[in-house]
Short mmCIF file of the C-alpha atoms (twelve columns), coordinates in Angstrom:
data_MODEL
# 
_entry.id   MODEL 
# 
loop_
_atom_site.group_PDB 
_atom_site.id 
_atom_site.type_symbol 
_atom_site.label_atom_id 
_atom_site.label_alt_id 
_atom_site.label_comp_id 
_atom_site.label_asym_id 
_atom_site.label_seq_id 
_atom_site.Cartn_x 
_atom_site.Cartn_y 
_atom_site.Cartn_z 
_atom_site.pdbx_PDB_model_num 
ATOM 1   C CA . UNK A 1   0.000  0.000  0.000   1 
ATOM 2   C CA . UNK A 2   1.254  3.481  -0.863  1 
ATOM 3   C CA . UNK A 3   1.907  5.725  2.162   1 
ATOM 4   C CA . UNK A 4   -0.481 8.583  2.689   1 
ATOM 5   C CA . UNK A 5   0.565  11.712 0.844   1 
ATOM 6   C CA . UNK A 6   0.207  14.887 2.893   1 
ATOM 7   C CA . UNK A 7   -2.025 17.556 1.455   1 
ATOM 8   C CA . UNK A 8   -0.053 20.389 -0.116  1 
ATOM 9   C CA . UNK A 9   0.023  23.665 1.753   1 
ATOM 10  C CA . UNK A 10  -1.596 26.734 0.278   1 
ATOM 11  C CA . UNK A 11  1.930  28.021 -0.395  1 
ATOM 12  C CA . UNK A 12  2.734  24.969 -2.513  1 
ATOM 13  C CA . UNK A 13  -0.570 25.251 -4.370  1 
ATOM 14  C CA . UNK A 14  0.065  28.881 -5.261  1 
ATOM 15  C CA . UNK A 15  3.670  28.476 -6.350  1 
ATOM 16  C CA . UNK A 16  6.069  26.310 -8.256  1 
ATOM 17  C CA . UNK A 17  9.810  26.165 -8.590  1 
ATOM 18  C CA . UNK A 18  10.844 26.702 -12.189 1 
ATOM 19  C CA . UNK A 19  12.328 23.488 -13.666 1 
ATOM 20  C CA . UNK A 20  16.086 23.491 -13.826 1 
ATOM 21  C CA . UNK A 21  16.557 25.559 -10.708 1 
ATOM 22  C CA . UNK A 22  18.639 23.736 -8.078  1 
ATOM 23  C CA . UNK A 23  16.451 24.700 -5.135  1 
ATOM 24  C CA . UNK A 24  13.564 22.414 -4.175  1 
ATOM 25  C CA . UNK A 25  10.264 23.407 -2.648  1 
ATOM 26  C CA . UNK A 26  10.672 24.227 1.008   1 
ATOM 27  C CA . UNK A 27  7.979  24.278 3.665   1 
ATOM 28  C CA . UNK A 28  6.689  27.608 4.813   1 
ATOM 29  C CA . UNK A 29  8.046  29.158 7.975   1 
ATOM 30  C CA . UNK A 30  11.749 29.282 7.117   1 
ATOM 31  C CA . UNK A 31  12.229 33.046 7.275   1 
ATOM 32  C CA . UNK A 32  15.687 32.995 8.880   1 
ATOM 33  C CA . UNK A 33  17.479 33.473 5.533   1 
ATOM 34  C CA . UNK A 34  15.534 36.630 4.677   1 
ATOM 35  C CA . UNK A 35  17.871 39.436 5.742   1 
ATOM 36  C CA . UNK A 36  16.109 42.434 4.200   1 
ATOM 37  C CA . UNK A 37  13.453 43.419 1.672   1 
ATOM 38  C CA . UNK A 38  14.068 46.232 -0.794  1 
ATOM 39  C CA . UNK A 39  10.843 47.784 -2.067  1 
ATOM 40  C CA . UNK A 40  10.271 49.736 -5.232  1 
ATOM 41  C CA . UNK A 41  7.611  52.406 -4.732  1 
ATOM 42  C CA . UNK A 42  5.740  53.518 -7.880  1 
ATOM 43  C CA . UNK A 43  3.655  50.618 -9.174  1 
ATOM 44  C CA . UNK A 44  4.833  48.254 -6.426  1 
ATOM 45  C CA . UNK A 45  3.966  49.816 -3.080  1 
ATOM 46  C CA . UNK A 46  1.602  52.480 -4.411  1 
ATOM 47  C CA . UNK A 47  -0.199 52.726 -7.744  1 
ATOM 48  C CA . UNK A 48  1.084  56.148 -8.740  1 
ATOM 49  C CA . UNK A 49  1.761  55.365 -12.404 1 
ATOM 50  C CA . UNK A 50  -1.607 56.847 -13.508 1 
ATOM 51  C CA . UNK A 51  -0.592 60.084 -11.758 1 
ATOM 52  C CA . UNK A 52  2.745  60.188 -13.593 1 
ATOM 53  C CA . UNK A 53  1.091  59.394 -16.923 1 
ATOM 54  C CA . UNK A 54  -1.499 62.144 -16.479 1 
ATOM 55  C CA . UNK A 55  1.291  64.612 -15.684 1 
ATOM 56  C CA . UNK A 56  3.236  63.534 -18.788 1 
ATOM 57  C CA . UNK A 57  0.228  64.090 -21.048 1 
ATOM 58  C CA . UNK A 58  -0.482 67.461 -19.438 1 
ATOM 59  C CA . UNK A 59  3.021  68.878 -19.745 1 
ATOM 60  C CA . UNK A 60  3.515  67.685 -23.334 1 
ATOM 61  C CA . UNK A 61  0.117  69.049 -24.420 1 
ATOM 62  C CA . UNK A 62  0.877  72.391 -22.743 1 
ATOM 63  C CA . UNK A 63  3.909  72.710 -25.038 1 
ATOM 64  C CA . UNK A 64  2.036  71.769 -28.190 1 
ATOM 65  C CA . UNK A 65  3.370  68.223 -28.479 1 
ATOM 66  C CA . UNK A 66  1.756  64.818 -28.616 1 
ATOM 67  C CA . UNK A 67  2.161  61.936 -26.179 1 
ATOM 68  C CA . UNK A 68  1.043  58.313 -26.426 1 
ATOM 69  C CA . UNK A 69  0.257  55.417 -24.123 1 
ATOM 70  C CA . UNK A 70  3.232  53.553 -25.601 1 
ATOM 71  C CA . UNK A 71  5.585  56.386 -24.674 1 
ATOM 72  C CA . UNK A 72  4.248  56.357 -21.123 1 
ATOM 73  C CA . UNK A 73  4.806  52.602 -20.930 1 
ATOM 74  C CA . UNK A 74  8.422  52.984 -21.994 1 
ATOM 75  C CA . UNK A 75  8.985  55.564 -19.240 1 
ATOM 76  C CA . UNK A 76  7.740  53.406 -16.343 1 
ATOM 77  C CA . UNK A 77  10.426 52.983 -13.704 1 
ATOM 78  C CA . UNK A 78  12.878 55.365 -15.344 1 
ATOM 79  C CA . UNK A 79  15.194 57.819 -13.666 1 
ATOM 80  C CA . UNK A 80  13.374 61.157 -13.586 1 
ATOM 81  C CA . UNK A 81  16.139 63.079 -15.348 1 
ATOM 82  C CA . UNK A 82  16.156 60.472 -18.131 1 
ATOM 83  C CA . UNK A 83  12.360 60.781 -18.353 1 
ATOM 84  C CA . UNK A 84  12.689 64.572 -18.579 1 
ATOM 85  C CA . UNK A 85  14.994 64.198 -21.577 1 
ATOM 86  C CA . UNK A 86  12.345 62.077 -23.321 1 
ATOM 87  C CA . UNK A 87  9.737  64.744 -22.606 1 
ATOM 88  C CA . UNK A 88  12.044 67.385 -24.077 1 
ATOM 89  C CA . UNK A 89  12.272 65.290 -27.249 1 
ATOM 90  C CA . UNK A 90  8.459  65.261 -27.318 1 
ATOM 91  C CA . UNK A 91  8.395  69.059 -27.412 1 
ATOM 92  C CA . UNK A 92  8.605  70.259 -23.809 1 
ATOM 93  C CA . UNK A 93  10.703 73.446 -23.917 1 
ATOM 94  C CA . UNK A 94  11.883 73.469 -20.300 1 
ATOM 95  C CA . UNK A 95  15.150 72.519 -18.631 1 
ATOM 96  C CA . UNK A 96  15.222 68.939 -17.359 1 
ATOM 97  C CA . UNK A 97  15.375 70.045 -13.716 1 
ATOM 98  C CA . UNK A 98  12.308 72.241 -14.232 1 
ATOM 99  C CA . UNK A 99  10.423 69.362 -15.877 1 
ATOM 100 C CA . UNK A 100 11.195 67.083 -12.936 1 
ATOM 101 C CA . UNK A 101 10.056 69.728 -10.438 1 
ATOM 102 C CA . UNK A 102 6.816  70.320 -12.356 1 
ATOM 103 C CA . UNK A 103 6.053  66.594 -12.576 1 
ATOM 104 C CA . UNK A 104 6.804  66.060 -8.900  1 
ATOM 105 C CA . UNK A 105 4.516  68.927 -7.905  1 
ATOM 106 C CA . UNK A 106 1.639  67.287 -9.778  1 
ATOM 107 C CA . UNK A 107 2.208  63.785 -8.429  1 
ATOM 108 C CA . UNK A 108 2.831  64.908 -4.824  1 
ATOM 109 C CA . UNK A 109 -0.456 66.830 -4.930  1 
ATOM 110 C CA . UNK A 110 -2.295 63.770 -6.268  1 
ATOM 111 C CA . UNK A 111 -0.784 61.478 -3.626  1 
ATOM 112 C CA . UNK A 112 -1.678 63.959 -0.888  1 
ATOM 113 C CA . UNK A 113 -5.303 63.769 -2.017  1 
ATOM 114 C CA . UNK A 114 -5.368 59.975 -2.292  1 
ATOM 115 C CA . UNK A 115 -2.706 57.357 -1.425  1 
ATOM 116 C CA . UNK A 116 -3.303 54.513 -3.928  1 
ATOM 117 C CA . UNK A 117 -1.881 51.450 -2.153  1 
ATOM 118 C CA . UNK A 118 -1.236 48.365 -4.283  1 
ATOM 119 C CA . UNK A 119 -3.226 45.251 -3.241  1 
ATOM 120 C CA . UNK A 120 -1.505 43.336 -0.444  1 
ATOM 121 C CA . UNK A 121 1.404  45.769 -0.129  1 
ATOM 122 C CA . UNK A 122 0.558  47.299 3.250   1 
ATOM 123 C CA . UNK A 123 -0.301 43.904 4.708   1 
ATOM 124 C CA . UNK A 124 2.990  42.348 3.582   1 
ATOM 125 C CA . UNK A 125 4.925  45.365 4.826   1 
ATOM 126 C CA . UNK A 126 3.289  45.093 8.249   1 
ATOM 127 C CA . UNK A 127 4.037  41.350 8.416   1 
ATOM 128 C CA . UNK A 128 7.696  41.957 7.576   1 
ATOM 129 C CA . UNK A 129 7.956  44.550 10.345  1 
ATOM 130 C CA . UNK A 130 6.326  42.120 12.801  1 
ATOM 131 C CA . UNK A 131 8.835  39.453 11.759  1 
ATOM 132 C CA . UNK A 132 11.758 41.817 12.344  1 
ATOM 133 C CA . UNK A 133 12.826 41.959 8.686   1 
ATOM 134 C CA . UNK A 134 14.356 45.339 7.761   1 
ATOM 135 C CA . UNK A 135 12.750 47.090 4.782   1 
ATOM 136 C CA . UNK A 136 14.222 49.794 2.548   1 
ATOM 137 C CA . UNK A 137 12.452 51.865 -0.075  1 
ATOM 138 C CA . UNK A 138 14.369 52.048 -3.371  1 
ATOM 139 C CA . UNK A 139 12.670 54.447 -5.764  1 
ATOM 140 C CA . UNK A 140 13.507 56.664 -8.707  1 
ATOM 141 C CA . UNK A 141 10.994 59.195 -7.440  1 
ATOM 142 C CA . UNK A 142 12.657 62.018 -5.577  1 
ATOM 143 C CA . UNK A 143 12.800 62.175 -1.815  1 
ATOM 144 C CA . UNK A 144 10.067 64.775 -1.415  1 
ATOM 145 C CA . UNK A 145 7.535  62.402 -2.969  1 
ATOM 146 C CA . UNK A 146 8.922  59.278 -1.283  1 
ATOM 147 C CA . UNK A 147 8.703  60.953 2.121   1 
ATOM 148 C CA . UNK A 148 4.963  61.539 1.643   1 
ATOM 149 C CA . UNK A 149 4.469  57.814 1.034   1 
ATOM 150 C CA . UNK A 150 6.821  56.668 3.800   1 
ATOM 151 C CA . UNK A 151 5.017  58.913 6.299   1 
ATOM 152 C CA . UNK A 152 1.920  56.721 5.819   1 
ATOM 153 C CA . UNK A 153 3.709  53.439 6.639   1 
ATOM 154 C CA . UNK A 154 4.013  53.841 10.429  1 
ATOM 155 C CA . UNK A 155 7.795  53.713 10.445  1 
ATOM 156 C CA . UNK A 156 8.006  50.462 8.478   1 
ATOM 157 C CA . UNK A 157 11.027 51.522 6.429   1 
ATOM 158 C CA . UNK A 158 14.485 51.499 7.959   1 
ATOM 159 C CA . UNK A 159 15.767 53.780 5.199   1 
ATOM 160 C CA . UNK A 160 15.060 55.014 1.702   1 
ATOM 161 C CA . UNK A 161 17.180 55.473 -1.401  1 
ATOM 162 C CA . UNK A 162 15.509 57.981 -3.721  1 
ATOM 163 C CA . UNK A 163 16.258 59.096 -7.244  1 
ATOM 164 C CA . UNK A 164 18.057 62.213 -6.067  1 
ATOM 165 C CA . UNK A 165 20.290 60.147 -3.741  1 
ATOM 166 C CA . UNK A 166 22.193 58.296 -6.493  1 
ATOM 167 C CA . UNK A 167 24.346 59.201 -9.468  1 
ATOM 168 C CA . UNK A 168 22.987 56.386 -11.631 1 
ATOM 169 C CA . UNK A 169 19.296 55.550 -11.601 1 
ATOM 170 C CA . UNK A 170 17.571 52.329 -12.549 1 
ATOM 171 C CA . UNK A 171 18.306 50.186 -14.598 1 
ATOM 172 C CA . UNK A 172 21.802 50.735 -13.172 1 
ATOM 173 C CA . UNK A 173 22.382 48.565 -10.061 1 
ATOM 174 C CA . UNK A 174 23.526 51.530 -7.939  1 
ATOM 175 C CA . UNK A 175 20.158 52.162 -6.177  1 
ATOM 176 C CA . UNK A 176 19.875 48.582 -4.889  1 
ATOM 177 C CA . UNK A 177 23.559 48.267 -4.072  1 
ATOM 178 C CA . UNK A 178 23.324 51.531 -2.114  1 
ATOM 179 C CA . UNK A 179 20.302 50.364 -0.118  1 
ATOM 180 C CA . UNK A 180 21.900 47.027 0.801   1 
ATOM 181 C CA . UNK A 181 25.157 48.725 1.792   1 
ATOM 182 C CA . UNK A 182 23.340 51.224 4.024   1 
ATOM 183 C CA . UNK A 183 21.439 48.378 5.669   1 
ATOM 184 C CA . UNK A 184 24.700 46.509 6.196   1 
ATOM 185 C CA . UNK A 185 23.292 43.428 4.445   1 
ATOM 186 C CA . UNK A 186 24.875 41.632 1.452   1 
ATOM 187 C CA . UNK A 187 22.680 42.403 -1.542  1 
ATOM 188 C CA . UNK A 188 22.455 38.705 -2.426  1 
ATOM 189 C CA . UNK A 189 20.726 38.147 0.941   1 
ATOM 190 C CA . UNK A 190 18.025 40.709 0.070   1 
ATOM 191 C CA . UNK A 191 14.774 40.248 -1.823  1 
ATOM 192 C CA . UNK A 192 13.810 43.129 -4.090  1 
ATOM 193 C CA . UNK A 193 10.154 43.677 -5.017  1 
ATOM 194 C CA . UNK A 194 9.683  45.416 -8.365  1 
ATOM 195 C CA . UNK A 195 7.123  45.948 -11.107 1 
ATOM 196 C CA . UNK A 196 8.837  47.573 -14.106 1 
ATOM 197 C CA . UNK A 197 11.388 46.163 -16.575 1 
ATOM 198 C CA . UNK A 198 13.744 49.002 -15.639 1 
ATOM 199 C CA . UNK A 199 13.517 48.277 -11.920 1 
ATOM 200 C CA . UNK A 200 13.740 44.521 -12.414 1 
ATOM 201 C CA . UNK A 201 16.920 44.976 -14.461 1 
ATOM 202 C CA . UNK A 202 18.392 47.161 -11.704 1 
ATOM 203 C CA . UNK A 203 17.626 44.664 -8.930  1 
ATOM 204 C CA . UNK A 204 18.902 41.643 -10.855 1 
ATOM 205 C CA . UNK A 205 22.059 43.487 -11.936 1 
ATOM 206 C CA . UNK A 206 22.739 44.318 -8.286  1 
ATOM 207 C CA . UNK A 207 22.530 40.621 -7.395  1 
ATOM 208 C CA . UNK A 208 19.338 40.771 -5.311  1 
ATOM 209 C CA . UNK A 209 16.812 37.950 -5.382  1 
ATOM 210 C CA . UNK A 210 13.904 39.558 -7.170  1 
ATOM 211 C CA . UNK A 211 10.122 39.226 -7.118  1 
ATOM 212 C CA . UNK A 212 8.376  40.986 -10.004 1 
ATOM 213 C CA . UNK A 213 4.740  41.903 -9.423  1 
ATOM 214 C CA . UNK A 214 2.850  42.833 -12.555 1 
ATOM 215 C CA . UNK A 215 1.266  46.280 -12.482 1 
ATOM 216 C CA . UNK A 216 1.209  48.716 -15.392 1 
ATOM 217 C CA . UNK A 217 3.649  46.832 -17.640 1 
ATOM 218 C CA . UNK A 218 3.613  43.052 -18.329 1 
ATOM 219 C CA . UNK A 219 6.431  41.110 -16.655 1 
ATOM 220 C CA . UNK A 220 8.203  38.713 -19.002 1 
ATOM 221 C CA . UNK A 221 10.105 35.654 -17.718 1 
ATOM 222 C CA . UNK A 222 13.800 36.069 -16.981 1 
ATOM 223 C CA . UNK A 223 16.319 33.639 -15.490 1 
ATOM 224 C CA . UNK A 224 16.273 33.849 -11.711 1 
ATOM 225 C CA . UNK A 225 13.186 36.080 -11.626 1 
ATOM 226 C CA . UNK A 226 10.204 35.166 -9.454  1 
ATOM 227 C CA . UNK A 227 6.872  36.519 -10.660 1 
ATOM 228 C CA . UNK A 228 3.468  37.259 -9.132  1 
ATOM 229 C CA . UNK A 229 0.283  38.813 -10.414 1 
ATOM 230 C CA . UNK A 230 -0.334 40.531 -7.059  1 
ATOM 231 C CA . UNK A 231 1.172  40.932 -3.597  1 
ATOM 232 C CA . UNK A 232 -2.160 39.895 -2.126  1 
ATOM 233 C CA . UNK A 233 -1.379 36.519 -0.549  1 
ATOM 234 C CA . UNK A 234 2.405  36.883 -0.687  1 
ATOM 235 C CA . UNK A 235 3.807  36.201 2.798   1 
ATOM 236 C CA . UNK A 236 7.038  36.545 4.732   1 
ATOM 237 C CA . UNK A 237 7.541  32.825 4.131   1 
ATOM 238 C CA . UNK A 238 7.129  33.354 0.378   1 
ATOM 239 C CA . UNK A 239 9.929  35.918 0.409   1 
ATOM 240 C CA . UNK A 240 12.073 33.662 2.594   1 
ATOM 241 C CA . UNK A 241 11.840 30.946 -0.032  1 
ATOM 242 C CA . UNK A 242 12.905 33.400 -2.724  1 
ATOM 243 C CA . UNK A 243 15.801 34.527 -0.513  1 
ATOM 244 C CA . UNK A 244 16.813 30.871 -0.183  1 
ATOM 245 C CA . UNK A 245 17.032 30.470 -3.946  1 
ATOM 246 C CA . UNK A 246 13.595 29.326 -5.066  1 
ATOM 247 C CA . UNK A 247 12.309 30.939 -8.254  1 
ATOM 248 C CA . UNK A 248 8.545  31.067 -7.923  1 
ATOM 249 C CA . UNK A 249 5.577  31.588 -10.222 1 
ATOM 250 C CA . UNK A 250 2.740  32.880 -8.036  1 
ATOM 251 C CA . UNK A 251 -0.860 33.265 -9.105  1 
# 
């Protein structure tokens, strides 16, 4: 007679390890290997991309240019100064610094009116704090916008690295390397949570284990990249498995 097979946990039902990866499925509850979590902000923690897109359309139209959905998609996750250069090419006759300031004013005002949290983000953040896992915010938005968001997280973030804190923005690895160094944690022991191709490239280039959560832009498979359709249902144990080397596909 075959021995009884235990029922799979909800974690095992929701996720798989991609074939060819050396790590096997591990039971939930092994969070000891999770040293830190590095959070992207726009599109990952808060759904601010519609605010940025509206500001892009407004500033380009004000200067007599045209702007498309495809152009907005290509800008998601970009360094703000790089984005300003693209807007100049679309007809905005302002200095890059002035474009960034104008865009930030619009988005900060929108966020102040309504903080658009991504599904499951606040719950996961609270669980990480309860588990004693340090969290850092790693965003290409400037500090004055990031501080508005961080102020609503009840002190959950140990530190932030903003777009005006680094010389090289995403997709360069500098933002994630800087955050890990300031936390005093090897970047390979961190899990980064991202949504955009630019941010994903930055986190992977830095050497962080990376979970991509689809938001405004589709997330395509990449070697070593875990993927989820939402943070709703993602747990501390899920991130611990990713930190341990599992590459997960989460529904």
